[in-house]
C-alpha angles and dihedrals in degrees: 000000000000091000091051091053092049092050091046092050092049091048093051092046091052092047092050091050090053090053095048118120117265113225092191091056087043091057091055091050092044090052090054100041111020111026096083092068103020099041130236093283099032094270108132120251103246094205092056092045091051093046092050092040091230138123106241111204119239103243089215092058120113088241093060095035089053092057119104121247088249092055093050090045090053091052091050094048100035103025127226129234109328091347108102122212111279099240093181091064112070142148117358091354089073090058090047091053090048090052090050093049089054090056091060092081 
């Protein structure tokens, strides 16, 4: 029984690792869908912020970095304020972008 539990634990751990978000893939998606407004390194594009008359958060800020993955995912999928939902980022790509945003510290 103990051996079965060990094998099951190892199998589940391996499966979870395979499902983990991929920050490198997230960067590619970010570059296509987010960089125009949020900048290459997470620093907001001042021209876009001025045009939209909005304060775009610096993604490197403690405020953003302190957000949970779920909170960032919700902003991407549902939008927030003047930011519309990002319809080009769906499924696992959302998790990848969240993982990438958390690397911008």
